[in-house]
C-alpha positions in Angstrom: 25.3 -87.6 -30.0 25.6 -87.4 -26.3 22.9 -89.4 -24.3 21.2 -90.7 -27.3 22.7 -94.1 -27.1 23.9 -93.7 -30.7 27.2 -95.6 -31.7 28.1 -93.2 -34.5 31.5 -93.5 -35.8 33.2 -90.2 -36.7 35.6 -90.3 -39.6 37.7 -88.0 -41.4 37.2 -88.3 -45.1 40.5 -89.7 -46.4 42.3 -89.3 -49.7 43.9 -92.4 -51.1 46.0 -92.8 -54.1 46.2 -96.2 -55.7 49.5 -97.3 -57.6 48.9 -100.5 -59.3 52.1 -102.3 -60.7 53.0 -105.7 -62.1 56.1 -105.2 -59.9 58.0 -107.6 -61.9 60.4 -106.1 -60.7 59.5 -102.9 -59.1 62.1 -100.4 -60.6 63.7 -97.2 -59.2 61.2 -95.1 -61.3 58.2 -96.8 -59.7 59.9 -96.0 -56.4 60.4 -92.4 -57.4 56.7 -92.1 -58.4 55.5 -93.7 -55.0 58.1 -91.4 -53.1 56.8 -88.2 -54.8 53.2 -89.2 -54.2 53.9 -89.8 -50.6 55.3 -86.3 -50.4 52.3 -84.7 -51.5 50.0 -83.5 -48.7 47.0 -84.3 -51.0 46.9 -87.9 -50.1 46.5 -89.6 -46.8 47.7 -93.0 -48.1 49.4 -94.4 -51.2 48.5 -98.0 -51.6 50.7 -99.9 -53.8 48.9 -102.9 -55.3 50.9 -105.6 -57.1 48.9 -107.1 -60.0 47.5 -110.7 -58.9 47.1 -112.0 -62.4 47.7 -109.6 -65.1 44.8 -109.1 -67.8 47.4 -109.5 -70.4 48.6 -113.1 -70.9 52.0 -112.1 -72.2 52.6 -110.3 -68.8 51.2 -113.2 -66.6 53.6 -115.4 -64.6 54.7 -118.2 -67.0 57.0 -121.0 -66.0 58.6 -120.7 -69.4 59.7 -117.2 -68.8 62.7 -116.3 -66.9 61.4 -112.8 -66.4 58.1 -113.8 -64.7 57.8 -114.2 -60.9 55.0 -115.5 -58.8 52.7 -113.1 -57.1 54.1 -113.6 -53.7 57.7 -112.9 -55.0 56.4 -109.7 -56.6 54.5 -108.8 -53.4 57.7 -109.4 -51.4 59.7 -107.2 -53.7 57.2 -104.4 -53.7 57.3 -104.5 -49.8 61.2 -104.2 -50.0 61.1 -101.5 -52.6 58.3 -99.2 -51.0 57.6 -99.9 -47.6 60.2 -97.7 -46.2 59.4 -94.6 -48.2 57.0 -93.2 -45.6 54.6 -94.3 -43.1 51.6 -93.3 -45.5 52.7 -95.9 -48.0 51.0 -99.3 -47.8 51.9 -102.4 -50.0 48.8 -104.6 -50.1 47.6 -107.7 -51.5 44.0 -106.4 -52.0 43.9 -107.7 -55.6 44.6 -111.3 -54.3 42.0 -111.0 -51.7 39.4 -109.5 -54.1 40.1 -112.5 -56.5 39.6 -115.0 -53.7 36.6 -113.1 -52.4 34.4 -113.7 -55.3 36.0 -113.2 -58.7 37.6 -116.7 -58.8 34.1 -118.4 -58.6 33.1 -116.8 -62.0 36.7 -117.6 -63.4 37.6 -114.0 -64.4 40.7 -111.9 -63.9 40.4 -109.0 -61.4 39.9 -105.9 -63.3 40.4 -102.3 -61.8 36.7 -101.6 -61.5 36.3 -105.0 -59.5 39.1 -104.2 -57.3 37.6 -100.7 -56.6 34.2 -102.3 -56.0 35.9 -104.6 -53.4 37.9 -101.9 -51.6 34.9 -99.4 -51.4 32.7 -102.3 -50.0 35.3 -102.5 -47.1 35.5 -98.7 -46.3 34.1 -97.6 -43.0 34.5 -93.9 -43.9 34.1 -91.8 -46.9 37.2 -92.0 -49.1 38.2 -90.1 -52.2 40.4 -92.5 -54.6 42.7 -91.5 -57.1 44.7 -93.5 -59.6 48.2 -93.1 -60.7 48.6 -94.4 -64.3 51.4 -94.2 -66.8 50.5 -92.3 -70.0 50.0 -95.5 -72.2 47.7 -96.9 -69.6 45.8 -93.8 -69.2 45.3 -93.7 -73.0 43.9 -97.2 -72.8 41.4 -96.3 -70.1 40.2 -93.4 -71.9 39.9 -95.4 -75.2 37.7 -97.9 -73.2 40.1 -100.7 -73.7 39.9 -101.7 -70.0 37.3 -104.0 -68.4 34.6 -101.8 -67.3 36.4 -98.4 -68.2 33.4 -96.3 -67.4 33.1 -97.7 -64.0 36.8 -97.2 -63.2 36.4 -93.5 -64.2 33.4 -93.1 -62.1 34.9 -94.8 -59.1 37.6 -92.2 -59.1 35.6 -89.5 -60.4 38.0 -88.6 -63.0 40.8 -88.4 -60.6 
């Protein structure tokens, strides 16, 4: 508003798609999915989020497993795999940030609802979030097998 001394921030509502992955390693299939999402005019940003510490113990980094990589290695692999797809693709360590911001103190792993709470708390503008999930993961979410399944669905308004 002119002359009122107001410092309102004008923001365009963004549409962001979140693509979570273990990235252990990122595959050509993962890359194809992210490239497809980036090609859609529906989304302003695609955020690729490697899992910091997987909810399922068998998928966590384990020094006894030759197939496990540290979070930093998986983040670096994800950056190599996805960063050059499009300027609207962002590879982020938000899950690690969420863990050290508050989840660590209560000794829990970061669930998707925790992560969405954290991301939304940092938003300066209105954002519509969507999740990209595999069919098996989607079935688990709809069967309420996820930590705070209903909260996840509410956060993305079913998208």
